[in-house]
FIDREN-20113 format. One record per atom (N, C-alpha, C): residue in three letters; x, y, z. Coordinates in steps of 0.05 Angstrom, whole numbers, plus 5000, padded with zeros to 4 digits. Example, Ala and Ser with C-alpha at 12.3 -4.5 7.8 and 13.67 -1.06 7.14 Angstrom:
BEGIN
ALA526448865156
ALA524649105156
ALA526449345156
SER525749555142
SER527349795143
SER525850015157
END
This chain:
BEGIN
MET448882647225
MET449682457245
MET448082547272
SER447282357287
SER445882427310
SER447982457334
GLY447282567354
GLY448782617376
GLY450282327393
ALA447882157391
ALA449281897402
ALA451281767387
GLN450881787356
GLN452381677340
GLN455481827345
THR455582087347
THR457782237350
THR459582137375
ARG457582127401
ARG458682027424
ARG459981737424
GLU458681577404
GLU459881277405
GLU462681277386
SER462781457368
SER465081507353
SER467381567367
ARG466981747386
ARG469181887401
ARG471081687415
PRO470081527429
PRO471481307446
PRO473081177425
SER471781087402
SER473180887381
SER475581057369
SER475081267364
SER477381477353
SER479481507372
HIS478781537398
HIS480981587420
HIS482581287420
ARG481481067420
ARG482480827422
ARG484480757399
ARG483180867376
ARG485380857350
ARG487781027354
ARG487081277365
ARG489781397367
ARG491881297386
TRP490681187407
TRP492581067426
TRP494080787415
GLY492280717398
GLY493280487386
GLY495680537368
PHE495380737351
PHE497480877333
PHE499780917350
ARG499181057373
ARG501781157386
ARG503480917398
CYS501680727412
CYS503480497420
CYS505080337400
ALA503680317378
ALA504780137353
ALA507280307347
ALA507280607345
ALA509480757340
ALA511880707360
VAL511080667381
VAL513080677405
VAL514280377402
LEU512780197399
LEU513679897394
LEU515679867372
LEU514179997348
LEU516580017326
LEU519080137331
GLY519280337344
GLY521580467349
GLY523480347369
LEU521880157391
LEU523480027408
LEU524679797393
SER523379667372
SER524279407358
SER526979487342
VAL527379707338
VAL529879747331
VAL532379637346
PHE532379687370
PHE534279597390
PHE534679297387
PRO532579097390
PRO533278827388
PRO534478767363
LEU533278907340
LEU534378827315
LEU537278887309
ALA538179127323
ALA540979217325
ALA542278997337
GLU541578897361
GLU542978707378
GLU543578467361
ILE541678357345
ILE541778177326
ILE543878167309
LEU543978417294
LEU545578477272
LEU548278487283
CYS548978617310
CYS551478617316
CYS552478357327
ALA550678177335
ALA551777887344
ALA552477727320
CYS550977777297
CYS551577597272
CYS554377697256
PHE554877967261
PHE557378077252
PHE560078097274
GLY559378007298
GLY561278007315
GLY561978297329
TRP559978457322
TRP560678737334
TRP560078817365
GLY561278977375
GLY560879037400
GLY561378837426
VAL563478677420
VAL564078497437
VAL566178637459
ARG565378587486
ARG567078677505
ARG569778587509
HIS571778747512
HIS574778707515
HIS575778767544
ASP577978657554
ASP579178757579
ASP579479037579
ALA579679167559
ALA579679517561
ALA577179647575
ASP575079457570
ASP572579537580
ASP572379577611
ASP574079407628
ASP574279417655
ASP575379697665
PRO573579847677
PRO574080097685
PRO576280097706
PHE576279897723
PHE578279887745
PHE581279877742
VAL581979627727
VAL584779567723
VAL585079467696
GLY587379497683
GLY588179327664
GLY590579177670
PHE591679027648
PHE594278857652
PHE595878927628
SER598678887638
SER600878957621
SER600678737596
ASP600178497605
ASP599678257585
ASP597878057596
ILE596577927576
ILE595077667586
ILE596177447574
TYR596477207583
TYR597777017570
TYR595376767576
PRO594976577556
PRO593376367560
PRO593976177580
LEU592176107597
LEU592775877615
LEU593175587609
PHE591875537582
PHE592475267570
PHE593375267546
VAL595175137536
VAL596675087511
VAL596274807500
GLN596474717480
GLN596374447467
GLN599374357471
ASN599274087477
ASN601773947480
ASN602573887451
ALA605273807453
ALA606973757425
ALA605273597407
ALA603573367419
ALA602373197399
ALA599473327388
GLY598873537404
GLY596373677396
GLY593673477402
THR594273317426
THR592073167434
THR590773277462
HIS592673447477
HIS591073537500
HIS591673847508
TRP589973947522
TRP590274277528
TRP591674187557
GLU593674357564
GLU595274337588
GLU596574597595
ILE596874657623
ILE597474857635
ILE600574837628
PRO602075027613
PRO604775067609
PRO606675067637
LYS609175007634
LYS610975037659
LYS611275347666
SER610975547648
SER611075807654
SER608975887668
ARG606675797674
ARG604375847694
ARG604475707719
ARG606175557721
ARG606075357745
ARG607675457772
LYS608375707769
LYS608775847799
LYS606075897815
PHE603675967800
PHE601776007809
PHE599275777807
PHE599475607787
PHE597475377777
PHE599275127780
LYS597674927788
LYS598774627789
LYS597474527765
PRO599574287754
PRO599274197729
PRO596774087723
GLU595274147703
GLU592174077697
GLU592574017662
SER590873827656
SER590473787626
SER588273607623
PHE586673647597
PHE584773497587
PHE584673507556
PRO583273297548
PRO583573227515
PRO582373437502
VAL583473487477
VAL582573687459
VAL579773587446
ALA579773317444
ALA577073227437
ALA575273127457
LYS572673257461
LYS570973277482
LYS569772947484
ASP569172847462
ASP567872577462
ASP565572527483
GLY563672697482
GLY561572677500
GLY561972707530
VAL564072767541
VAL564872827565
VAL563773147572
ARG562773127596
ARG561573367607
ARG563973527622
ARG564273747617
ARG566673917626
ARG565874157648
VAL566874097672
VAL566374297695
VAL569074457700
PHE569374677693
PHE571474907702
PHE571274997724
CYS573374987745
CYS572875117772
CYS574975377771
PHE573875597777
PHE575675837783
PHE576075907807
GLY577976027815
GLY578776137837
GLY581376187848
GLY582076167874
GLY584976207882
GLY586075957895
SER587775967917
SER588775757931
SER587175507939
THR584775627949
THR582475447961
THR581575297940
VAL580875337914
VAL580275167892
VAL582875007886
GLN585375057886
GLN587674907882
GLN587874727901
GLY587174747925
GLY587174567945
GLY589874597966
ARG590674827967
ARG592874887984
ARG591974828014
PRO593874748031
PRO596974758030
PRO597874488014
PHE595574328005
PHE596374067990
PHE596274167961
ALA595073997945
ALA594873997915
ALA592273977909
THR592073977878
THR589173917866
THR588273597871
GLU590273447880
GLU589273177886
GLU587173117908
THR587873297923
THR585673347949
THR584073567948
SER583673727930
SER581973947924
SER579473837923
PHE577274037927
PHE574373957919
PHE573973897895
THR575674007877
THR575173907847
THR575573647842
SER577273517854
SER577973237849
SER575973057858
TRP574973127888
TRP572672977897
TRP570173007880
LEU569673257871
LEU567273297855
LEU567273117832
GLU569873107819
GLU569572947792
GLU569172627798
ILE570072547822
ILE569272287828
ILE566472247832
ALA565172447850
ALA562472427861
ALA560572457836
LEU561472607818
LEU559372637791
LEU559472347776
ASN561772217772
ASN562171987758
ASN560671787773
CYS560771777799
CYS559371587814
CYS555971667811
ALA555371907813
ALA552371937811
ALA551271877784
THR552571917765
THR551471847734
THR553371687720
PRO553271417724
PRO554871237712
PRO555071267679
GLU552771327671
GLU551871367641
GLU553171577629
GLN554171777646
GLN555572037634
GLN558172057647
ASP560272117629
ASP562772197641
ASP562972497643
TRP564472517666
TRP565472817675
TRP568072847676
ARG569073077669
ARG571673197677
ARG571473457691
VAL572973477714
VAL572873757727
VAL575673837725
ILE575974087713
ILE578574227707
ILE578974417728
ASN581274397741
ASN582274577762
ASN583974847755
CYS582175057752
CYS583775317745
CYS584375507771
GLY585175397792
GLY585575537813
GLY588375657815
GLY588275897817
GLY591276067818
GLY592176187843
VAL594276107856
VAL595076197879
VAL594976517878
SER593676627898
SER593476907901
SER591677067881
TYR590476907866
TYR588877017841
TYR585877127853
ALA585977427849
ALA583477517854
ALA581177527833
SER579177587838
SER576977627815
SER577577717795
TYR578877997787
TYR579478117766
TYR581377937748
ARG583077787762
ARG584977617747
ARG583477347738
LEU581277277747
LEU579777057738
LEU578477127710
VAL577577337706
VAL576277437682
VAL577077337658
PRO579877427651
PRO581177317625
PRO580777007625
ILE581376897646
ILE581476577648
ILE578376457639
VAL576576577649
VAL573776517644
VAL573276557613
GLU573976757603
GLU573876837574
GLU575476627557
GLU577576567566
GLU579376357554
GLU577776087552
CYS576775987572
CYS575575727575
CYS573175677558
LEU571875927551
LEU569575877532
LEU570275727505
ARG573175717499
ARG574375617478
ARG574075307478
TYR573875207502
TYR574074897508
TYR571674747511
ASP569374867501
ASP567074717502
ASP566074657528
PRO565974827544
PRO565474797576
PRO561974717577
ASP561574577599
ASP558374557605
ASP557774737634
VAL559274747647
VAL559074837678
VAL561675007683
PHE561175257694
PHE563075437707
PHE562475427738
VAL564575387755
VAL564275397784
VAL565975607790
ILE564975837801
ILE566676057809
ILE566776087840
CYS569176067850
CYS569576087883
CYS571776287885
THR570876527894
THR573076717895
THR572076947921
GLY573877067931
GLY573677277950
GLY575677347969
HIS577077137975
HIS579577157995
HIS581577357987
ASN582377347961
ASN584577497953
ASN584177777941
GLU582177917947
GLU581678147935
GLU583278387942
PHE585078357966
PHE586278587978
PHE589578507977
LEU590178317963
LEU592878277960
LEU594778397942
GLU593678547923
GLU595078697901
GLU594479017906
GLU596379187905
GLU595979447908
GLU595079587882
ARG592479687884
ARG591379887862
ARG589880077874
THR589180277860
THR587680527869
THR585380557854
TYR583280697864
TYR580380687853
TYR579781007850
ALA581981197858
ALA581281437855
ALA579781587830
HIS580381407804
HIS578981497780
HIS576781437779
VAL575581217791
VAL572781137793
VAL570481307807
LYS568481417793
LYS566381527805
LYS564181297814
PHE563781307840
PHE562381117848
PHE559481157852
ALA557681057841
ALA554481107838
ALA553280927858
PRO551081017865
PRO549180817883
PRO549080547868
THR548580357888
THR548580087879
THR546180047856
TRP544080147864
TRP541680097843
TRP542580197813
LEU544080457819
LEU544480547791
LEU547180417776
SER548680317794
SER550780117783
SER549979867772
THR547879777781
THR546479537772
THR545579597745
THR543879837743
THR542879867718
THR544979907693
GLN547380047704
GLN549180147684
GLN550479847676
HIS550879657695
HIS551579387687
HIS549979247667
LEU547679277673
LEU545679147652
LEU545679257625
LEU546079507623
LEU546179657598
LEU548879637584
SER550779557603
SER553479507589
SER553579227574
GLN551779067581
GLN551678797566
GLN550378797539
SER549579057532
SER548379077504
SER550679107486
ARG550979017462
ARG552879017442
ARG552579297430
VAL550379407428
VAL549879627415
VAL551179897435
VAL550279817458
VAL551880037481
VAL554680007475
THR555779767476
THR558879747475
THR559879867453
LEU558979797428
LEU559479927405
LEU559180267402
VAL557380387417
VAL557380667416
VAL559580737433
ARG559780607460
ARG562080707477
ARG564680697464
SER565280477449
SER567680477437
SER567880677416
ALA565980727403
ALA566280977383
ALA566781257394
ILE565481267418
ILE565781557433
ILE568781527444
ARG569881267454
ARG572281297462
ARG574581347442
ARG574081257416
ARG575781327396
ARG575681597388
GLU573781737391
GLU573482017381
GLU573982217406
SER574582107427
SER575482277451
SER577982327451
SER578782567464
SER581782637465
SER582982457487
PRO585682367483
PRO586482187501
PRO586382307532
ASP586482557534
ASP586282687564
ASP583182607573
ALA581282587559
ALA578582537569
ALA577782247575
GLN579982057568
GLN579681807570
GLN580481707601
PRO578781547619
PRO579081487640
PRO582181387647
ARG583581377666
ARG585981277677
ARG585481047696
ARG587380847695
ARG586680617709
ARG589580487712
ASP589880327736
ASP592080207741
ASP592679987722
VAL595179927712
VAL595979707698
VAL597679517713
LEU596379307721
LEU597779097735
LEU599678907719
GLN601178777732
GLN603278577720
GLN601778357709
ALA603078257689
ALA601577967675
ALA601177757698
GLU602977747721
GLU602077567741
GLU601877697766
VAL601077537787
VAL600777667809
VAL603277777826
ASP602578007837
ASP604578177851
ASP603678257879
ALA603278057894
ALA602378107918
ALA603878207943
LEU602778417956
LEU604178547976
LEU605478367998
LEU604378188006
LEU605777988020
LEU607877798009
ASP608477777985
ASP610477637972
ASP613177827976
TYR612978057992
TYR614978227998
TYR615678198026
ARG618278188034
ARG619078158061
ARG617878438076
GLY616478378096
GLY615478618111
GLY612878728099
GLY612078578080
GLY609578708065
GLY607178758079
ILE607178638101
ILE604678698120
ILE604678978128
ARG606779128130
ARG606879428134
ARG605279588116
ALA605479468091
ALA604179618071
ALA600679678076
TYR599679498092
TYR597179518099
TYR596279768120
GLN594679928114
GLN593780148129
GLN590580158127
ARG589580258151
ARG586880308150
ARG585680518125
ASP584080438108
ASP583480588088
ASP580680518076
LEU578680658086
LEU575880558081
LEU574980598049
GLU576280838037
GLU575580858009
GLU576580657992
TRP579080537999
TRP580280337982
TRP578580097988
LYS577480058013
LYS575879798016
LYS573479768000
ARG572080078001
ARG569980077981
ARG570180017956
GLY572680127945
GLY573280057916
GLY573479797909
VAL574979647928
VAL575379357924
VAL572879207922
VAL570879257942
VAL568579117943
VAL566879197916
ARG566779447906
ARG565379497879
ARG566979367859
HIS569579307857
HIS570679167835
HIS570478907833
TYR570578817856
TYR569478497861
TYR566678447849
GLU564578597858
GLU561678537847
GLU561778587815
TYR563278747810
TYR563478817777
TYR564578547765
ASN566878447776
ASN567778207762
ASN566277937763
VAL564977917790
VAL563277677788
VAL560977717768
ARG559577937768
ARG557477977749
ARG558377937722
ARG560578017715
ARG561678037686
ARG562277717680
MET563477557701
MET563877267692
MET561177107689
ILE559277147704
ILE556977067698
ILE555777157669
ASP555977447664
ASP555077477633
ASP556877337619
ILE559277327614
ILE560677197596
ILE559876907592
ALA559676807615
ALA558376487614
ALA555776417602
ARG554076597606
ARG551076587600
ARG550976657572
ALA552476887563
ALA552376937535
ALA553076737515
HIS554476507523
HIS555376267508
HIS553876037520
GLY551776077538
GLY550075807543
GLY551475637566
VAL553575727580
VAL554875597597
VAL553275587628
THR553075417637
THR551875427669
THR553675487690
VAL552675687704
VAL554775767724
VAL553575737754
LEU555475677773
LEU555175587801
LEU556875767816
LEU555775927833
LEU557776097851
LEU558375947876
VAL560375957888
VAL560975867913
VAL562376087933
GLN560976137954
GLN562276297977
GLN564376137992
PRO566676227991
PRO568976068008
PRO568776118040
PRO569975898051
PRO569775918081
PRO571976068091
SER571776168116
SER574076268130
SER574176218156
ASN576176248172
ASN576576088199
ASN576076368214
LEU574076338231
LEU572976548252
LEU574576488282
SER574176268292
SER574576208318
SER577876128326
ASP579276078305
ASP582175998315
ASP584076148296
CYS583276378285
CYS584676568269
CYS585076828280
PRO586776968294
PRO587077208303
PRO587377428279
PRO586477648284
PRO587077858258
PRO589677878256
PHE590577938230
PHE593577938220
PHE594478208229
LYS592778408229
LYS594178658237
LYS591878838248
SER592478948273
SER590879118284
SER591879408289
SER589679578284
SER590479848289
SER588180008301
SER589180218314
SER587080438332
SER585380538311
GLY582980608317
GLY581280738304
GLY582381018298
SER581381108274
SER582181338263
SER581181598282
ASP579281578300
ASP578881808315
ASP579581738347
CYS581581558347
CYS582381488377
CYS584981658385
ALA584181828401
ALA586881998408
ALA588881848429
ASP590981978431
ASP592881808447
ASP591881758475
ALA590781948489
ALA589681928513
ALA587781648514
ASP586081658495
ASP584481388491
ASP585781138488
ARG587881178473
ARG589280928471
ARG590780828495
ALA591581028512
ALA592680958537
ALA590580798555
ARG588180928557
ARG586180818573
ARG585480528563
ARG584980528533
ARG584380248522
ARG586380048531
ASP589480138526
ASP591379918533
ASP591079828562
ALA590580028583
ALA589979978608
ALA588079738612
TRP585779788600
TRP583979558601
TRP584879318591
LEU586279308570
LEU587279068556
LEU589178948577
VAL591179048589
VAL592878948614
VAL591278798632
GLN589478928646
GLN587578798663
GLN586578528654
ALA585578588629
ALA584178368616
ALA585378108614
ARG587578158603
ARG589477898597
ARG590377828626
ALA590777968642
ALA591777878666
ALA589877698683
ALA587077728676
ALA584877628690
ALA583777368674
GLN585077358649
GLN583677148631
GLN583676898640
ARG585976788654
ARG585776518665
ARG584276458688
ALA584476658705
ALA583376598733
ALA580076698735
ASP579576908720
ASP576777048720
ASP575877108696
VAL574676908680
VAL574076968650
VAL571777188646
LYS570077228666
LYS567977408665
LYS569177698672
GLN571277698692
GLN572677938695
GLN573878038669
ALA575377828657
ALA576577898631
ALA574778028612
THR572277888608
THR570677948592
THR569578228593
ARG569578318618
ARG568278588626
ARG570278778614
CYS572778728621
CYS575378908616
CYS575478938581
PHE575378708570
PHE575278738542
PHE573178918529
GLU570978858544
GLU568179058535
GLU568879348537
ASN570279408561
ASN570679648570
ASN572679798548
ALA574679598537
ALA576579728521
ALA575279808493
LEU573579628486
LEU571979668460
LEU570179918462
GLU569179998482
GLU567580238486
GLU569580468482
ILE571680468485
ILE574080668482
ILE574880698450
ASP575380408440
ASP576180408409
ASP574980128402
ASN572980178384
ASN571679908374
ASN572679848352
GLN574879908339
GLN576279838314
GLN578779708314
TYR579479648341
TYR581979508350
TYR581679218347
ALA582079078324
ALA581478808316
ALA581978578340
ILE584478618346
ILE585178388368
ILE583578388390
VAL582678588400
VAL581078608422
VAL578078448419
TRP576878518396
TRP574678348388
TRP575078048387
TYR577677968376
TYR577777688377
TYR578177558400
GLU579977708418
GLU580277628449
GLU577377618464
LEU576177848462
LEU573077798471
LEU571977528460
GLY572077488437
GLY570677258427
GLY571676998440
LYS574176988447
LYS575276758460
LYS573976738486
CYS573576978499
CYS572076948527
CYS569476868528
TYR567876998505
TYR564976898501
TYR564876568501
GLU566676518481
GLU567076208477
GLU567276048498
ALA569276158517
ALA569875998547
ALA567376018557
LEU565876238561
LEU563376218576
LEU560776098563
HIS561275948538
HIS559475838521
HIS557175998511
ASP557676228509
ASP556076398496
ASP556576428464
ALA555776238450
ALA556476188419
ALA555476448405
ASP553076528409
ASP552576748392
ASP553976988395
ARG554777058418
ARG556477318423
ARG559277288410
ALA560077008418
ALA562776938409
ALA563076938376
ARG561276878364
ARG560976918335
ARG561077178325
GLN559677348338
GLN559677608329
GLN562177778335
ALA563377728355
ALA565877818365
ALA567877748344
PHE567977498336
PHE569277398312
PHE569177498288
LEU566977558281
LEU566077678257
LEU567077988256
GLN566978108281
GLN568278398277
GLN570978358277
ALA572378188290
ALA575378178289
ALA576078148264
ARG574777968248
ARG575677968214
ARG575078208201
GLU572578358209
GLU571878588192
GLU574078828198
GLN574978828223
GLN576979088231
GLN579878998226
ASP580078728214
ASP582978648209
ASP584078858184
ILE586278978194
ILE587479178176
ILE588679028147
CYS589378768153
CYS590678598132
CYS588378378126
PRO586678458111
PRO584078268106
PRO584578038088
LEU585877808095
LEU586577588083
LEU584377408082
ARG581877448095
ARG579677298094
ARG577177478081
MET575477338069
MET573177478056
MET571677638075
ILE571377878073
ILE570078068093
ILE567078118088
ALA565278148106
ALA562578158103
ALA561578318077
PRO562478508070
PRO561778678047
PRO561878528024
LEU564678378017
LEU564578217996
LEU562877987997
GLU562177858020
GLU559977648018
GLU557377748012
THR556578008021
THR554078108014
THR553878197985
ALA556078247972
ALA555778327940
ALA555378047929
LEU557277847936
LEU556577597924
LEU553777477923
GLN552977497951
GLN549577437953
GLN547877597936
ARG548677867935
ARG546878047919
ARG546877977891
VAL549577907881
VAL549677847853
VAL548677577842
ALA547977387859
ALA547277117860
ALA543977177857
ARG542977347874
ARG540277387878
ARG539277547850
ASP540677747844
ASP540177917820
ASP540277767794
THR542177567794
THR542377437766
THR540977167769
GLU539777097789
GLU538476837792
GLU540876637789
THR543176687798
THR545476447798
THR545376327822
PRO545476027822
PRO545775857844
PRO547975927861
LEU547875897885
LEU550475997905
LEU550375787926
VAL552775647929
VAL553475457948
VAL555075617969
ASN553875667993
ASN555575738014
ASN557275548028
ALA559775528019
ALA561775328030
ALA562175378060
HIS561675658066
HIS562675708095
HIS560475568111
ALA557975618107
ALA555675508119
ALA555475208121
VAL556275108095
VAL556574788092
VAL558074668114
LEU560674808117
LEU562574708139
LEU562274768166
GLU560975028173
GLU560075098195
GLU557774928208
ARG556274818191
ARG554074638202
ARG555074378218
GLN557674308209
GLN558774118225
GLN559974138246
VAL560574348257
VAL562174448275
VAL560174458303
PRO561074338325
PRO559274288347
PRO557974568361
ASP560074778361
ASP558975038371
ASP558075188350
GLY558075118327
GLY557075298302
GLY558875528295
ILE561175518300
ILE563075748293
ILE565575598281
LEU566175668255
LEU567775518240
LEU571075608246
GLY572575418251
GLY575575438261
GLY577175218251
ASP579075158268
ASP581174918257
ASP579474658256
PHE577274618264
PHE575874338265
PHE575874248232
LEU575274428212
LEU575374338184
LEU576874528165
LEU578474708181
LEU580174908166
LEU583074828177
VAL585074858156
VAL587874798168
VAL589075038175
ASP587975288166
ASP589475568170
ASP587275778172
HIS587775998162
HIS585876228159
HIS583776198138
ILE583975988121
ILE581875998098
ILE581475758085
HIS583875588088
HIS583775328070
HIS582575098083
PRO580774958073
PRO578974738083
PRO581174488086
SER580574328110
SER582274058111
SER581173878083
ILE582373648084
ILE581773458064
ILE578873368066
ARG578373328090
ARG575073278099
ARG573573518088
GLY574273738095
GLY572773988089
GLY572574008061
HIS574273948043
HIS574073958014
HIS572073768006
GLN571973518014
GLN570173278010
GLN567273408018
MET566773498038
MET564373588045
MET563273808023
ILE565173998018
ILE564374177996
ILE563174077970
ALA565573887960
ALA564973707933
ALA561973587937
GLU561373487958
GLU559073307960
GLU556773517955
ARG556573737967
ARG554473927963
ARG554574037932
LEU556574097920
LEU557174167893
LEU555873987879
ALA556273717879
ALA555373487861
ALA552573487863
SER551173527884
SER548073527885
SER547073747866
VAL548273987871
VAL547374227856
VAL548174217827
VAL550374147817
VAL551074087791
VAL548873897778
MET548273677788
MET546573487779
MET543573597773
GLU542673807795
GLU540473907795
GLU540374147767
LEU542874277766
LEU542574467745
LEU542874337716
VAL544074087715
VAL543973997684
VAL541973797686
ASP540073767703
ASP537673597700
ASP538173307698
LEU540373207712
LEU540672917714
LEU539572787742
THR538872557740
THR537672447764
THR540072277773
PRO541072277796
PRO543672107806
PRO542371857816
SER544371657818
SER543971397827
SER543271397856
ALA541671187868
ALA540971217893
ALA543071217915
ASP545271077905
ASP547371017932
ASP549971167920
TRP549571407904
TRP552071517895
TRP553671647914
ARG553071737942
ARG554771817961
ARG556271607974
GLN554871367976
GLN556771137988
GLN558571077966
GLN558071057944
GLN559970987920
GLN562571197921
ALA561671427923
ALA563271677923
ALA565371647946
HIS564171597970
HIS565671577997
HIS567571347994
ALA567071167978
ALA568970937980
ALA571170947958
GLN570371117941
GLN572471217920
GLN574271397930
TRP573071587945
TRP574871807961
TRP576871667977
LYS576271437992
LYS577871338009
LYS580171177997
ARG579271087973
ARG581570957956
ARG583371137945
ARG582471367937
ARG584171577928
ARG586171707951
PHE584971727972
PHE586371837992
PHE588671668005
GLU588071398005
GLU589971198012
GLU592271147992
SER591571227966
SER594071217948
SER595871407946
LEU595071637966
LEU597071867965
LEU599571767984
ASP602071817973
ASP604471757989
ASP604971948013
ALA607071868030
ALA607872048053
ALA608672308042
MET610172338018
MET611472568007
MET609272778002
TYR607172677996
TYR604772877985
TYR604173048015
PHE603972888032
PHE602873058063
PHE605373218073
LEU607373068070
LEU610173228078
LEU610273458067
HIS610173498036
HIS610073758024
HIS608073928030
GLY605573818034
GLY603273968044
GLY603774148070
LYS605173998088
LYS605674058117
LYS607774318113
ARG610074308095
ARG611774508091
ARG610674738076
THR608574688060
THR607274948045
THR606075088067
LEU604474928089
LEU603075068108
LEU604675218125
GLU607275128131
GLU608875268146
GLU609775538133
ALA610275478109
ALA610975738094
ALA608975928090
LEU606375858087
LEU604076018087
LEU603676168109
ARG604076048133
ARG603576178159
ARG605676418162
ALA608076328152
ALA609776588153
ALA609376778136
TRP608376728115
TRP607376938091
TRP605377108099
THR603376988117
THR601377168127
THR602277368148
LYS604977328163
LYS605777488178
LYS607677648168
GLY607877688142
GLY609677868130
GLY612677818130
ARG613077518129
ARG615777388133
ARG616377258109
ALA615777368086
ALA616477188058
ALA619377258050
ASP620077088034
ASP623077118028
ASP623777278004
GLY621677487995
GLY621677647972
GLY623877877984
PRO624278107964
PRO625378337970
PRO624278487993
PRO625378708005
PRO623778858020
PRO621379018009
ILE619579058025
ILE617079188012
ILE617479507999
GLU619579558015
GLU620879898006
GLU621579867978
SER622779677967
SER623779617942
SER621579607919
ARG618879597928
ARG616879527911
ARG615979767894
SER615379767867
SER614179987854
SER610979957854
ALA610080187852
ALA607080197851
ALA606080107825
PRO603880037821
PRO602779967793
PRO602480197777
GLU603480177750
GLU603380377730
GLU600380467728
SER599980767724
SER597080877720
SER597581007695
SER595880877679
SER596380967649
SER593380877635
ARG593280967609
ARG591280907593
ARG592580697570
PRO592580437574
PRO593880277557
PRO592580247530
PRO593880257508
PRO592580187482
PRO591579907478
ASP589879857462
ASP588879597456
ASP591079417450
ALA592979497436
ALA595279337429
ALA596979247448
GLN596579407472
GLN598179287500
GLN597379037507
THR594778987507
THR593778717519
THR593678537499
THR594778307502
THR595078057486
THR592577897495
ARG590777847476
ARG588477667483
ARG589477377483
PRO588277187500
PRO589676917497
PRO587876747475
END
């Protein structure tokens, strides 16, 4: 063999070796998708409530049960402390079903589902596509946080859904739980772990390891009651809120985990998902509880309070002087929430909308009792939407664009978080446009005019008692936010149980 022939054969032999190596790697990797298919065929590796590393529940009850005639699914009376009456036919008959999950904003408080964005959305969708019938089902639970929505989302897969609308973020701090048992990884690592957790093979292996592990080696977690046990449902409950940055960090991580999980649950069953960022009142809602910064000494507090006395004395006569005094107070203690809010009102009076908005946002972030969705939760929601390529409607921005000074307040909200009836209609109109895009339907040219006309007729059909009840609910809600609930004193409350509940402890819906 000549030298030239030898040189020519070497590259060929080299390519064959690399070809064999690549083929061997691909063959090895092919085992994983085959294993995933096998698990799916036999129903192995399905995730359950026990897979939530953050919290568990003493019991889980279904949100919907069949009526006596077996013709409709309905919310039973036992669940109506937190949910409003809702029902839909067992037989789908070509109707597209949209399930909306969230808290009292979804429910339509301080009114009810009749004026929630879910009702306006149903009217708008039926006006937009006359050839297609729509049914929008309201699954909004008062004080329900994201971790309580996950079992409901799982349950609603049984009802042949087409679209899931998830609007959550305001209620994450209402219930007491701890995260001391959770080891927090960097965000990029948490995202990778979450993606791996969607694998049935990984879930199956983890379950096997959990069974073989000793009880002491298994992670502990808080076990919450079957229904919401909000701190503010207790008399003086606002006293339970203290500045705790580690707890806040755990709440944000848990929220992101839950939103990702709900998206995964829906997509695994071919259900379209739409996320909604709920609105919150910035300009007309003082913080619910203010507290000095952790590094603010007694002498610093005295100096801060002296500036506050001067600022409040000057507010009516000299807004600029009051502004300087509030700014001086914040230089001493920039974690005292009420000062940020009062400074924002000064900027607002001076027509400095940009500074006013930033001050109001700081007041919300420093609030010791965060009953409004804080910025880290908003960032987490937006990150999940981006990572999972899930459409996100920013309801806060939808409403804020209609406000003259661009700062959302009482103009379209009735309290700290709940939209007015007109605000709900604006949100519904935006959602209707996005839903039709997602399901690839072309709306009729005049659907908005038709929807507005039907909205008007629906509104005019409501009697005076509907609005009187809403007014009473709003008054009670405002007392609730101040810790003046009618429940037992907060001192009588028992902390959530911390244990390792066995699988049998949780009843699946």
